[in-house]
C-alpha positions as CSV (number, residue, x, y, z in Angstrom):
1,X,-51.6,-21.9,-8.7
2,X,-49.0,-21.4,-11.5
3,X,-45.6,-23.1,-11.1
4,X,-42.4,-21.4,-12.3
5,X,-38.9,-22.8,-12.1
6,X,-36.3,-20.6,-10.5
7,X,-33.2,-21.3,-12.6
8,X,-31.3,-20.3,-15.8
9,X,-30.1,-23.8,-16.5
10,X,-31.5,-25.0,-19.9
11,X,-31.2,-28.7,-19.1
12,X,-33.3,-28.4,-15.9
13,X,-35.8,-26.1,-17.6
14,X,-36.3,-28.7,-20.4
15,X,-36.7,-31.5,-18.0
16,X,-39.3,-29.8,-15.8
17,X,-41.1,-28.5,-18.9
18,X,-41.4,-32.1,-20.1
19,X,-43.5,-32.9,-16.9
20,X,-46.3,-30.8,-18.3
21,X,-46.6,-28.6,-15.2
22,X,-44.4,-25.6,-16.0
23,X,-45.9,-22.1,-16.5
24,X,-42.9,-19.8,-16.5
25,X,-39.3,-19.2,-15.5
26,X,-37.6,-16.7,-13.2
27,X,-33.9,-15.9,-13.4
28,X,-31.6,-13.5,-11.5
29,X,-28.0,-12.3,-11.9
30,X,-26.7,-15.1,-9.6
31,X,-28.5,-17.8,-11.6
32,X,-27.3,-16.4,-14.9
33,X,-23.7,-16.2,-13.6
34,X,-23.7,-19.9,-12.9
35,X,-24.4,-20.7,-16.6
36,X,-21.3,-18.7,-17.8
37,X,-22.9,-17.7,-21.1
38,X,-24.3,-14.6,-22.9
39,X,-27.2,-13.2,-20.9
40,X,-29.5,-12.1,-23.7
41,X,-28.8,-15.3,-25.8
42,X,-29.7,-17.4,-22.8
43,X,-32.9,-15.6,-22.2
44,X,-33.8,-16.1,-25.8
45,X,-33.1,-19.9,-25.5
46,X,-35.3,-20.1,-22.4
47,X,-38.1,-18.4,-24.3
48,X,-37.9,-21.1,-27.0
49,X,-38.5,-23.8,-24.4
50,X,-41.3,-22.3,-22.2
51,X,-44.3,-20.5,-23.6
52,X,-44.9,-18.4,-20.5
53,X,-43.5,-15.4,-18.5
54,X,-39.7,-15.4,-18.4
55,X,-38.3,-13.0,-15.8
56,X,-35.0,-11.3,-16.7
57,X,-33.5,-8.7,-14.3
58,X,-32.0,-5.3,-15.0
59,X,-28.8,-4.4,-13.3
60,X,-28.9,-0.6,-13.5
61,X,-29.7,1.5,-10.3
62,X,-31.2,4.6,-11.9
63,X,-34.7,4.5,-13.2
64,X,-33.8,6.0,-16.6
65,X,-31.1,3.4,-17.1
66,X,-33.3,0.6,-15.9
67,X,-35.9,1.5,-18.6
68,X,-33.3,1.5,-21.4
69,X,-32.0,-1.9,-20.2
70,X,-35.5,-3.2,-19.9
71,X,-36.6,-2.2,-23.4
72,X,-33.6,-4.1,-24.8
73,X,-34.5,-7.2,-22.8
74,X,-38.2,-6.9,-23.7
75,X,-37.3,-6.9,-27.4
76,X,-35.9,-10.5,-27.1
77,X,-39.3,-12.1,-26.8
78,X,-42.9,-11.1,-26.1
79,X,-42.9,-13.3,-23.0
80,X,-40.0,-11.5,-21.3
81,X,-40.9,-9.9,-17.9
82,X,-38.5,-7.3,-16.5
83,X,-37.3,-7.9,-12.9
84,X,-36.8,-4.6,-11.1
85,X,-35.6,-4.2,-7.5
86,X,-37.8,-2.8,-4.9
87,X,-36.2,0.7,-4.6
88,X,-37.4,4.2,-5.1
89,X,-35.7,4.2,-8.5
90,X,-37.2,0.8,-9.2
91,X,-40.7,2.1,-8.5
92,X,-40.1,5.0,-11.0
93,X,-38.9,2.5,-13.6
94,X,-41.9,0.2,-12.9
95,X,-44.3,3.0,-13.6
96,X,-42.6,4.0,-16.8
97,X,-42.4,0.5,-18.1
98,X,-46.0,-0.4,-17.2
99,X,-47.2,2.7,-19.0
100,X,-45.3,1.3,-22.1
101,X,-47.0,-2.1,-21.7
102,X,-43.8,-3.8,-20.6
103,X,-44.6,-6.2,-17.7
104,X,-42.6,-5.8,-14.5
105,X,-41.8,-8.3,-11.8
106,X,-40.8,-6.3,-8.8
107,X,-38.3,-8.4,-6.8
108,X,-36.7,-8.4,-3.4
109,X,-40.0,-7.6,-1.7
110,X,-39.7,-8.0,2.1
111,X,-42.8,-6.2,3.5
112,X,-46.4,-5.8,2.8
113,X,-45.9,-2.0,2.5
114,X,-43.3,-2.6,-0.3
115,X,-45.8,-4.9,-2.0
116,X,-48.5,-2.2,-1.8
117,X,-46.2,0.4,-3.4
118,X,-45.3,-2.1,-6.2
119,X,-49.0,-2.7,-7.0
120,X,-49.7,1.0,-7.1
121,X,-46.7,1.6,-9.5
122,X,-48.2,-0.9,-11.9
123,X,-46.1,-4.1,-11.3
124,X,-47.6,-7.1,-13.1
125,X,-45.9,-9.4,-10.6
126,X,-44.3,-9.0,-7.1
127,X,-41.8,-11.4,-5.7
128,X,-41.7,-11.6,-1.9
129,X,-38.8,-13.7,-0.7
130,X,-40.0,-16.1,2.0
131,X,-37.0,-18.3,2.4
132,X,-34.7,-15.4,3.4
133,X,-37.0,-14.6,6.3
134,X,-36.9,-18.2,7.4
135,X,-33.1,-18.1,7.2
136,X,-33.0,-15.5,10.0
137,X,-35.6,-17.2,12.2
138,X,-38.7,-15.4,11.0
139,X,-41.9,-16.7,9.4
140,X,-41.7,-15.9,5.7
141,X,-45.1,-17.2,4.9
142,X,-46.7,-14.6,7.2
143,X,-45.6,-12.0,4.7
144,X,-47.5,-13.9,1.9
145,X,-50.6,-13.9,4.1
146,X,-50.4,-10.1,4.6
147,X,-49.9,-9.4,0.9
148,X,-52.8,-11.6,-0.1
149,X,-55.0,-9.9,2.4
150,X,-54.2,-6.6,0.7
151,X,-54.7,-7.9,-2.8
152,X,-58.1,-9.4,-1.8
153,X,-59.2,-6.0,-0.6
154,X,-58.4,-4.0,-3.8
155,X,-58.6,-4.4,-7.5
156,X,-54.9,-4.6,-8.4
157,X,-53.9,-6.3,-11.6
158,X,-50.9,-7.8,-9.8
159,X,-49.9,-11.4,-9.2
160,X,-47.8,-12.7,-6.3
161,X,-44.8,-14.8,-7.1
162,X,-43.7,-16.6,-3.9
163,X,-39.9,-16.7,-4.2
164,X,-36.9,-17.9,-2.3
165,X,-38.7,-21.2,-1.7
166,X,-36.7,-23.6,0.4
167,X,-38.9,-26.8,0.6
168,X,-42.2,-28.2,-0.6
169,X,-44.1,-27.0,2.5
170,X,-43.6,-23.5,1.3
171,X,-45.3,-24.4,-1.9
172,X,-48.3,-26.0,-0.2
173,X,-48.7,-23.1,2.2
174,X,-48.5,-20.6,-0.7
175,X,-51.2,-22.5,-2.5
176,X,-53.5,-22.6,0.6
177,X,-53.1,-18.8,0.9
178,X,-54.2,-18.3,-2.7
179,X,-50.9,-17.0,-4.0
180,X,-50.9,-16.9,-7.7
181,X,-47.5,-18.3,-8.5
182,X,-44.6,-20.1,-6.8
183,X,-41.2,-20.0,-8.4
184,X,-39.4,-23.1,-7.3
185,X,-35.8,-24.3,-7.5
186,X,-35.2,-27.5,-9.4
187,X,-34.3,-29.5,-6.3
188,X,-37.5,-28.6,-4.5
189,X,-39.6,-29.4,-7.6
190,X,-38.0,-32.9,-7.6
191,X,-38.9,-33.3,-3.9
192,X,-42.6,-32.4,-4.5
193,X,-43.5,-35.6,-6.3
194,X,-41.4,-37.9,-4.1
195,X,-43.1,-39.7,-1.1
196,X,-41.9,-42.9,0.5
197,X,-45.5,-44.3,0.6
198,X,-45.8,-43.9,-3.1
199,X,-42.5,-45.9,-3.6
200,X,-43.8,-48.5,-1.2
201,X,-47.1,-48.7,-3.1
202,X,-45.4,-49.1,-6.4
203,X,-43.1,-51.9,-5.1
204,X,-46.1,-53.7,-3.6
205,X,-48.1,-53.6,-6.8
206,X,-45.1,-54.8,-8.8
207,X,-44.5,-57.7,-6.4
208,X,-48.1,-58.7,-6.5
209,X,-48.3,-58.4,-10.2
210,X,-45.3,-60.7,-10.5
211,X,-47.5,-63.4,-8.8
212,X,-50.3,-63.1,-11.4
213,X,-50.3,-66.1,-13.8
214,X,-49.3,-65.0,-17.3
215,X,-50.2,-66.7,-20.5
């Protein structure tokens, strides 16, 4: 499974990229706003750090305007992927952009039916938001299972990006279901390699090593 980081913070992207596990980056308007800098310049800087898909979202609501905005973003770097919302206009824009060879990440997917429409429209990626289901007392990972069942039945050239991840268990569950990608917040990524038994083991080895006679 590919691992993306869900942030627009350059420092965090650089750190996680140094771990050797990062395949791409997703951003959204809320994450961009936190950085208080020029959107297009920031996307360009991210593309210099990570050689993989970098999702940048359009803000227009009409398909024709989305396409104009998307073309401008796609010109920043060959790795830019255009995030388009799951709406009727978004589907129209996805079809037009995919016909032009511009990859689309259809975002804010909350049902298997929406995912199916996105695949049919030519989306390269779809982003179901699992954490927001969990926030309202529903099982977000059930949606991933339903979507993967559909993709396993047909020959769609679409990859599932499990988004709105709240904890490492979401990542493990997504991997077991065969999801192609998980886009993970920085704090959750940090939790993934932490385990108290690992810390105890390191401490025990260090203590025992200190007892070994040295020349």
